[in-house]
Steps between C-alpha positions, in 0.01 A plus 500: 500500500828590334527360148816408312596742221573293189633637172509325161783543249396411147140569591372532142567145381270204538661382821540859624132567462414175680725611784328838520167320527626262768627786713180696465301188596696438821378677813846481658668683211499847351619573147782754529567542129605341174774558245566419135795542268553829320282530192238254623145579380389462862715793617300770681175302495305418817557166669179298473372167621535267198160334555271760657656803330510682834724801453751597771641852552844363406656532156770292334847655522850398390678570829564154644742624766237737638253209512747300709552801727129550581395136518531231769515232229551505124392207283712448189407274207701681235820395316841400636679830426221700666487267800874541559447878506198465730698280739741790547214732586363243744835482680546876503153576644462176699179429315374142487548359149271228361661377178323269256716578199607190308800442273752651741862380479699403809689829472173696486368313801796631699326837510208346685738327739674829569167675568400218736779606732313826558129408463272198458498376137261229379618360170305221327440369152131453584279646773208256468422281802420208270821529302714513815325188620587349158867582565482306828318201347743490207801479727335230708402292194849529351647386828276194512522401131833382366651559155273232352255796493598756241409855604351738242367849567250661264394861530269728302453876519344783300654616174653812661732322743862572407702240694505121460491268673294691752650584840241269654601214275865550594407504869311174449809357338707618792258339747517173305881517493511564873279195556745292297803657669648636175587841354232610251756653265668162449177314414277764335400439138333826392514475120432205271524542124601267220662161558560525872576138577354293780391673818775503764403317820456741788448812284223747581335615179317824427244585235353845435168604343389858424160622382187699566447645841591199718586631847722201576487120492766266632522119504776289649485151352677195648514233230596134548420194289125446506419777747503878528446738789407862423485799729320798340412857589285721273458868570165643385595861561821682589309649796607192698862611473409856595315390812799287601735792453287721722491220760878493484518878534289498817691205646837669432411802716547278808836361394863601554721587203575188297432322171179297515285300259137384490584185699586740785180699450283190488698308762556207266783251575820555302627145515 
């Protein structure tokens, strides 16, 4: 049986190592290589399974373009500037690009849209099955509950996360805004400090917590007088995101060029 050759950019980080493990654990996939930035302490070292310690014959390199050239799919959970560069490689070599990078601006996302004209691109803020179901439920709840229910989104991640609110929290806010039929940017309240005044009816609030090694926790709270509805997802290990990304990688090999998300991969309704 032919297996899909999957490469990992940013393979030395926490998420990168989880992705290496998920590829090695999947019988339908073969690890084609992994890259890190120049000067990384992982450079030149063997790629290993993060749990079993199983050593592969592959070593970490810095040549991301070569990885895109030799791979069927490359999974990318790096940073926005790197992902923009990688999208160019994906387009040039017609390599499937699975992008889980968060904190990208609309201008940076245009690079993924351009690559999608040449090859399948799956771009998502979160690759967990449970979180994507949470997106769907949030939109449905916001559609059913009027502005008597104030919407607040609380997220917590490990101390090393660099962007806030998380990409997942923002996607939850977008889902809630879609359910209400409004533009998130016009109703989002991302920062509260000092004398802020009374909460504006219809706003969607965000709160951010950072600490320890929390893989990711998100709660969408719908608050009315005398009642509250909460939708919560808690990730016990970032391996769930890695397994979802590999699932997306295998799914994308049967698709035409285009920009997809995890709702496409999981066949979840978008409205």
